[in-house]
C-alpha positions in Angstrom: 0.0 0.0 0.0 1.3 3.5 -0.9 1.9 5.9 1.9 1.0 9.6 1.7 2.7 10.9 4.8 5.5 9.5 6.9 5.3 10.9 10.5 8.7 11.0 12.1 8.9 11.3 15.9 12.4 11.5 17.5 12.3 11.0 21.2 14.6 10.8 24.2 13.4 9.9 27.7 9.9 11.2 27.3 7.7 8.2 27.2 4.7 9.8 29.0 4.7 12.8 26.6 5.4 10.6 23.7 2.2 8.7 24.4 0.2 11.9 24.3 1.9 12.9 21.1 0.9 9.5 19.6 -2.7 10.0 20.8 -2.8 13.2 18.8 -1.5 11.4 15.7 -4.1 8.6 16.0 -6.8 11.3 16.4 -6.1 12.7 12.9 -9.1 13.3 10.7 -7.0 12.6 7.6 -8.4 11.0 4.4 -5.0 9.8 3.2 -2.6 7.1 4.5 0.2 7.5 6.9 3.0 5.6 8.7 4.4 6.4 12.1 8.2 6.2 12.6 9.4 6.6 16.2 13.2 7.1 16.5 14.3 6.3 20.1 17.5 8.3 20.5 19.0 5.9 23.1 16.5 6.6 25.8 16.9 4.8 29.2 13.2 5.0 30.3 12.2 1.9 28.5 10.8 3.9 25.5 11.7 1.2 22.9 10.3 -1.6 25.0 7.0 0.2 25.6 6.5 1.3 22.0 7.3 -2.2 20.7 4.8 -3.8 23.1 1.9 -1.3 23.0 2.2 0.1 19.5 3.0 -2.8 17.1 1.9 -0.8 14.1 4.7 1.7 14.6 8.0 1.5 12.8 10.4 1.7 15.7 14.1 2.6 15.2 16.1 2.2 18.4 19.5 3.9 18.4 22.3 2.5 20.5 23.8 5.9 21.3 22.4 9.4 21.6 22.9 11.3 18.4 20.6 14.3 18.7 17.4 15.5 16.9 19.0 16.1 13.5 20.6 12.7 13.1 17.6 11.0 14.7 15.3 12.6 12.1 17.7 11.5 9.4 17.4 7.9 10.4 13.6 8.2 10.1 13.8 9.9 6.7 15.9 7.2 5.3 13.3 4.6 6.3 10.3 6.7 5.2 8.0 5.6 2.4 5.7 8.6 2.3 5.3 11.3 -0.3 5.5 13.8 2.4 7.5 13.9 5.6 5.8 15.3 8.7 7.8 15.9 11.9 6.4 15.7 15.4 8.5 16.3 18.5 7.6 13.9 21.3 6.6 16.8 23.6 4.2 18.5 21.1 0.7 17.8 20.0 -1.3 18.0 16.7 -4.9 19.2 16.4 -7.1 16.6 14.6 -7.1 18.6 11.4 -3.3 19.0 11.1 -2.4 16.4 8.5 -5.5 17.2 6.3 -4.7 21.0 6.4 -1.0 20.5 5.6 -1.4 17.9 2.9 -4.2 19.8 1.2 -2.0 22.9 1.1 0.8 21.0 -0.7 -1.5 19.3 -3.2 -0.7 20.5 -6.7 2.2 22.7 -5.4 5.7 22.5 -6.8 9.0 23.2 -4.9 7.2 24.1 -1.7 7.0 22.9 2.0 4.1 23.7 4.4 4.2 25.6 7.7 1.1 25.8 9.9 0.0 28.1 12.6 0.9 27.2 16.2 -0.2 27.4 19.8 2.7 28.0 22.1 2.2 26.8 25.7 4.8 27.5 28.3 4.6 24.7 30.8 6.4 26.6 33.5 3.9 29.5 33.9 1.0 28.0 31.9 0.9 31.0 29.6 0.0 30.6 25.9 -0.3 32.5 22.7 -1.0 31.8 19.0 1.4 32.5 16.1 0.6 32.3 12.4 4.3 31.6 11.9 4.6 34.0 9.0 7.7 36.1 8.4 7.9 39.8 9.3 8.4 41.5 5.9 8.2 44.9 7.4 11.5 44.6 9.4 13.2 42.0 7.2 13.9 41.8 3.5 12.6 38.2 3.2 12.0 35.0 5.1 15.7 34.2 4.4 16.8 37.4 6.1 14.7 36.7 9.2 15.8 33.1 9.5 19.5 34.2 9.6 18.9 36.2 12.8 19.1 34.3 16.1 15.9 34.8 18.2 14.0 36.1 15.2 12.9 32.8 13.6 9.3 32.6 12.6 9.1 28.8 12.5 9.1 27.9 16.2 8.9 24.1 15.9 9.4 21.4 13.3 6.2 19.9 14.6 4.4 22.4 12.3 6.4 21.6 9.2 5.6 19.1 6.4 8.2 18.7 3.6 7.9 16.6 0.4 10.2 13.7 0.4 11.8 14.7 -2.9 13.3 17.8 -1.3 15.4 15.6 1.0 16.4 13.7 -2.1 17.5 16.9 -3.9 19.3 18.9 -1.1 20.2 16.3 1.4 19.3 15.6 5.1 19.6 17.5 8.3 23.0 18.7 9.6 24.5 16.1 12.0 27.7 17.9 13.1 25.7 20.2 15.5 22.8 19.5 17.8 21.3 23.0 17.9 19.3 24.9 15.3 19.4 22.2 12.7 15.8 22.9 11.8 16.4 26.6 11.0 19.5 25.5 9.1 17.4 23.2 6.9 14.8 25.9 6.2 17.6 28.2 5.1 18.9 25.6 2.7 15.5 25.0 1.3 14.8 28.7 0.7 18.4 29.2 -0.5 17.8 26.6 -3.2 14.6 28.4 -4.3 11.9 26.4 -2.6 9.0 28.4 -1.1 6.8 28.1 1.9 3.1 27.5 1.9 1.7 29.2 5.0 -1.5 27.5 6.1 -1.8 29.9 9.1 -4.4 27.8 10.9 -3.4 26.9 14.5 -3.1 23.1 14.2 -0.2 22.4 16.6 0.4 22.8 20.3 4.1 23.5 20.9 5.3 23.0 24.5 8.1 25.2 25.8 9.7 25.8 29.2 10.8 22.2 29.8 14.0 21.7 31.7 15.6 19.4 29.2 14.9 21.4 26.0 17.9 22.4 23.9 17.0 26.1 24.1 18.2 26.4 27.7 20.8 29.1 28.4 23.5 26.5 29.2 23.5 25.6 25.5 24.0 29.1 24.2 27.7 28.8 23.4 27.2 25.7 21.3 24.2 27.3 19.6 26.2 30.5 18.8 28.9 28.4 17.2 26.4 26.7 14.9 24.6 30.0 14.1 27.8 31.6 12.8 28.8 28.4 11.0 25.5 28.3 9.2 25.8 32.0 8.3 29.2 31.3 6.7 27.9 28.3 4.8 24.8 30.1 3.7 26.7 33.0 2.2 29.3 30.7 0.6 26.7 28.6 -1.1 23.6 30.7 -1.5 24.7 34.3 -1.0 25.2 35.3 -4.6 22.0 33.9 -6.0 20.0 35.5 -3.1 21.8 38.8 -3.0 18.5 40.7 -3.3 16.9 38.9 -0.4 19.5 39.2 2.3 21.7 42.1 3.6 25.5 41.9 3.5 27.1 39.1 5.6 28.7 41.6 8.0 25.2 43.1 8.9 23.9 39.6 9.7 26.9 38.9 11.9 26.6 42.1 13.8 22.9 41.5 14.5 23.6 38.0 15.8 26.5 39.1 18.0 24.2 41.7 19.6 21.4 39.2 20.1 23.7 36.6 21.6 25.2 39.3 23.8 21.8 40.1 25.3 21.0 36.4 25.8 24.3 35.7 27.5 23.7 38.7 29.8 20.2 37.5 30.7 21.6 34.0 31.2 24.2 35.3 33.8 27.2 34.8 31.4 28.8 38.2 31.5 32.1 37.1 29.9 30.4 35.7 26.9 28.2 38.8 26.7 31.2 41.1 26.7 32.9 38.9 24.0 29.8 39.1 21.8 29.3 42.8 22.2 33.0 43.4 21.4 32.7 41.3 18.3 29.8 43.4 17.1 31.7 46.6 17.8 34.8 45.4 16.0 32.8 44.6 12.9 32.0 48.3 12.4 29.1 49.0 14.8 30.5 50.6 17.9 27.6 53.1 18.5 24.9 50.5 17.9 26.7 48.1 20.2 26.9 50.7 22.9 23.1 51.4 22.6 22.2 47.8 22.5 24.4 46.8 25.4 22.9 49.7 27.5 19.4 48.4 26.9 20.5 44.8 27.5 22.0 45.9 30.9 18.6 47.6 31.8 16.9 44.3 31.0 19.4 42.4 33.1 19.0 44.8 36.1 15.3 44.5 35.9 15.6 40.7 36.0 17.9 40.9 39.0 15.4 43.3 40.7 12.5 40.9 40.1 14.5 38.0 41.5 15.4 40.0 44.6 11.7 41.0 45.2 10.6 37.4 44.9 13.3 36.3 47.3 12.5 38.9 49.9 8.8 38.1 49.6 9.5 34.5 50.1 11.7 35.2 53.1 9.0 37.4 54.6 6.3 34.8 54.1 8.5 32.2 55.8 8.9 34.4 58.9 5.3 35.2 59.2 
């Protein structure tokens, strides 16, 4: 039987959340056919045993060592039989209409991949908001431009992305050298090669953030920064000339990213790395902008310290009373 969509779910030590993700898959109101591929990235919470026992219809790939999301997804893609590849992180959920909306949007389209709207739910404070996940074409020249800037990506989770299988055949798989930002890197490669995005805009995904084990934690900032600058260099080396009208000069992108990382380092209590990033921006020809940016970053940091101090004093007072 032919398969319309291959659903690839990489997972690591999240069996309880994985079960909820799978429940959202099996609740799909999709008229086509699909297969589910779970890639267990060397979990030690009995993920493989439970999936093999309770979900015999799932194609389970059990890795013997932890390789990261990019490489885990690649294992799934290599085994996929579907016309389309849909990704679902094991801590996210799909609305029942997700696959129908995404597959319909790609029908009769050429050289495109689909991005849906998303509901972002912060599990730490239970706050949520919706995003259509469309690029900001007022402040950026193009989707490419926005994706090159750290903290400005408009695609928040691969769980909202469906990519035709032939695109992987044409431009390759996810980057495996790094474990951070491999999704944004792949979107950059797609757009750099001239593929376009179909924005369905409907909120059909629930993206969970605020988890303690997520790769976006501040402790991973240095590794993430290395990859961001590596992918900037690669993008301009390979795609810069053909996309010269869609992106600013490389130096402008570098400055913007150094400033953003400087702020993130400062808010993450890493003053040395913040100082290094701000100096890198200044040395690339933006001393005045760096001074202004670092001033406002320091204000944000002091406000954060103030809020922590107030909470600490309130807690101490409540304990005494």
